[in-house]
TORTOR-901208 format. One record per residue: x, y, z of N, C-alpha, C, O, CB in turn; residue in one letter. Coordinates in steps of 0.1 Angstrom, whole numbers, plus 5000, padded with zeros to 4 digits. Atoms other than C-alpha are relative to their C-alpha. Glycine has a CB too. Example, Ala and Ser with C-alpha at 12.3 -4.5 7.8 and 13.67 -1.06 7.14 Angstrom:
BEGIN
500949885000512349555078500950125000501950125007499050005012A/499149895000513749895071499250115008499750225009500450054986S/
***
This chain:
BEGIN
501149975011504750964939500850084988500650054977498750105006F/499149905010507351224920500849894993501049904980501150125008P/499250145003509450874917499249954988499749934977500049895014L/501050115012506550694896499750084990499650034979498449945004G/500549935012505651004875501250004991501049954980499450145003I/498850045005509451014865500449894994501349894985500650025006L/499750135003509650654861499249984989499749944979499949895011M/501150025010506250644839500750094986500850054975498350065007A/499849915013507550954817501449964993501649984982499950165004R/498450055005511450814813500049894995500749884985501149995010C/499850145001510850454810499049964996498149955004500249925012F/501150055007508250334785500149835004500749764996500250034984R/499750124996508149994802498949894993497749914996500150005016L/501150075007506249724779500249885005499149825005500050014986K/499750134996507749404792498949985011498950055020501449985004V/500950064987504949234815500249875005500249794996498649994997R/499850164995505448914835499049995009498850065019501449955008Y/501050034990502548754850500249855005499749745001498550034994R/499650144990503948474874499750015014500050125019501649965000S/499949994989503348404906501650015008501850085017499249915003P/498549995000507148364909500850165002501650205009500549944988A/499249885002507948694899499550105010500050215010500050064986A/500349954988506048804930501050035010501250125018499149935006L/499050034988508748684950501250125000502050145009500949844999L/499249875000510648994937499750095010500450125019499950084988I/500649904992508549224952500249975016500750055024498550024996I/500050064987508149024983501550015007501650035019499649854998A/498650044992512048974990500450175001500950205012501449874990V/499649924999512649364983499150075013499650145021500250054987L/500850004989509449425007500849985014501050075023499049894997A/499350044989511349235032501150075004501350085016500349894998A/498849914995514349445031499650115006500550175012500950054991L/500549864995512149745042499849965015499850055023498550064992L/500550044986511449535073501250005010501150015023499449854999M/498550004991515049515085500050095011499250185012501350044992L/499749904991516349665115501250005004501849935012499349995009D/498649995000519549785111500650045013499850075022500550084989P/499249974989522249865138499650165000499150224990501849954999H/500549865001521550215148501350084996501250214995499350065014I/498949925007525250315135499749964986500350044978501549965004R/500350045014524150175102498650074995498250054983500149824998W/501149965005520850345099499750104990498650094984499650025009E/499749915010521650635078500349934987499849994977501050075004W/499650095010523150375053498649934991498249924979501149885008L/501350085006519850155054499150094997498350044990499449915009Y/501249925003517650455051500350054984499450074975499750125012D/499649935015519550595021500049904989499849934977501550065000S/500050125009519750245004498250004996497650014985500749835010A/501450015001515950215011499250104990498450084981499450015014A/500449895011515150534995500250024985499350054977500750115004I/499550025012517250514965500049894993500049894981500950044999F/499850155007517550164959498849924999498249894989501149915009L/500950085000515049964972498550034998497849944993500149955011V/501349945001511750144971499950044984498850024979499950125010I/500150015014512550244933499949874992499449844981501050084995P/500250145008513049884927498949955002498349894992500949905004A/501450055000509849794940499150054993498249984989499550005012I/500949905011508050064921500249954986499249934978500550165000L/499650055013509949944889499549834998499049784988501850014999W/500450175001509149554897498350014997497649944990500549905017A/501350015002505549664902499450044989498349994985499550075009G/500549965013505049834869500649904988500449934977500350154996A/499950135011506549504850499249905004498849834994501549944998I/500450124997504949244870498450035000498050135004500649955014I/501450015000501349184866499549875007500149765006499750004986E/500150104992499448974891499449894992498849924982499350035010L/500850095004498248634883498650025000498150095008500249895005P/501449974999494848614873499349935013498249995015499349954988K/500550044986493848424907500050115008499050145015500749895008S/500249884990494848734925499850154996500150245003501150015006L/500549885006493549004904499250095008499350215009499249954988E/501149954992490649044926500450075013499950175018499049885002K/499249944986492849084959500750094994500450195001501049905009I/499149895002495149314943499150134994499550244996501249954989G/501249895002492049534929499950055014500650155018498549944993A/500149944987491049564964501150065011500850135021499349915005I/498749964992494349644980500350154994500650255001501549894997L/499949875009494449904951499250115007499750225012499349974985G/501149944996491250044963500350075014500050195017498949905000D/500049984986492050044999501350075003501550105015499949885007I/498849944995495550204997499950135002500450175012501149994991S/500049834995494850574998499149985013499650065022499050134987F/500649964987492250525028501049965008501150025019498749945004P/499050074989495150305045500850145005500950205015501449854992V/499049884999497450595038499550125010500150165020500350074983Y/500949914995494850835050499849985018500050075026498549974991A/500650054985493750625086500949975006500749995018499149895001V/499050074993497050465095500550085014500750035025501149984990H/499249914988498350755116499350025014499550005026500150154994A/501049954985495550885137499449855008499349845020498250104993P/500450134996494250505139501349965010500949945022499749894987L/498950034994497850415154500250065014500650005024501050044992L/499849924988497750675179498649955011498749915023499950184994Q/501150044990494350585193500149865001499849845013498650044995A/499850154997494850185191501149995011501049935021500449924985S/498950024989498250245209499350025015499349935023501450114999N/500649964991496450415235498949905008498949875020499550104995Y/501050084996493450185239500149875001499549805010499050014993V/499850145000494649865231501449945010501549835015500149964983L/498650014988498149875253499750065010499649995020501650064997I/500249944986497250125279499049945004499249865013499850165001R/501450004992493550075287499949854999499849785010498550084992V/500650165002492949705274501349905004501149785007499649984981L/498950084996496649575282500249904992500349804998500149955012R/499650105010497149375251501249984997501950084996499450014988L/498549965005500349285242500550034986499750034977500849885003S/499649925010502249425216499549914986498849964976501850015002N/500250065012501849145190498049994998497549994987501049855000F/501449995002497849145198499350094994498650084984499450015008A/500149865003497649505197500250024984499350074977501150095009A/499950005013499349475160499149944992498650004983501049974997A/501150085009497149235147498650075002497850084992499949835006I/501349944997494249405160500150124993499150154986499650025014T/500049875008495449745145500150004985499750104979501150085003F/499650035011496349565111498349994994497850064985501149875000V/501450045003492749425109499050125001498150144993499749885010I/500849875000491149765121500250104987499350154980500350075014S/499649925015492949955092499549944989498750004982501650014996V/500650075012492049725067498450014998497850054988500349845002F/501750005006488349695072499550185002498750234994498749875013L/500449875004488050075080500350084989499550164984500350075010L/499849955015489750175049499449924990499149984980501550004997S/501250085010487549905029498950085002498450134991499649845005W/501449884999484550125042500050144995499250204990499650035014I/500049875004485650415037500150024983499550114977501250065007L/499850025013486850325002498449964992498349994980501149884999A/501250045006483250194994498750095004497750104997499849855003I/501149894995481250445014500050134997499050204994499850015012Q/499649885002482950745010500850034986500450114977500850035011F/499249955011485750754985499349984984499350074975501549925001D/500750065015483850574953499150114998499350194989499249855000A/500949915003480750774957500550144998500250204988499050005009P/499349845001482651124961500950014987501050114981501150055014V/499349985013484951034932499050004988499150084978501149894998R/500950015010482050934910499250144997498950174985499149885005K/500649884996480351254920500650114993500250184983500050035016W/499149905008483151454912500450024985500650124977501149985005L/499750085014483851264882498350074991498450134980500049775003S/500849965010480351354868499850145001499050184992499049935001G/500149865002480651734878501150074990501050184985500050075013K/498949955009483951774859500049924984501049934976501449965008S/500150105010482851524831501049924998501249884987499650044989H/498950115000485751324837499549855000498449835004501050015013L/500450124998485650934835500349965017501350015023500749924989R/499650054988485650774870501049895001500949804993499049975007P/498950095001488850584880500049935013499650005022501350074997T/499550074988489750324907498850015008498850065019501350055008A/500950054992486550244916500049875009500649785004499249994993L/499850134996486249964942499349904994498249924988499749995012P/500550135006485649604930498650005006498450045018501049845003V/501250054996481849514932500249855003499249795008499050024990E/
***
């Protein structure tokens, strides 16, 4: 978060790219975060991720606009991003216990179930809780409501 604020204040990025091909940059950078480095090099991998890859993703996200065909999906993903952040850790603990230990699902089946559950719960929270609370608070503080879920 502080890096995003710093980048916004230091670099006035005006160049915008709207191309599905431009999204490949973000996909490649995100794929780098999924690598599993050898334990010996883990410190180097983590440092590179923190100081190079994540800022590059942030920068690319600031200059790349979604193609028109993906704007609705992007808006929905943006709306659920905070609820995903808020619920993923407790849901991971619960789903790990229930799906793997109790129901004895495979790791793959448990992972798919977990991801779907996090997205569904986050979407419900965004629409049923986050948007109404934000709208109510904005009305009380005389600010305009922002980041309301796409209808």
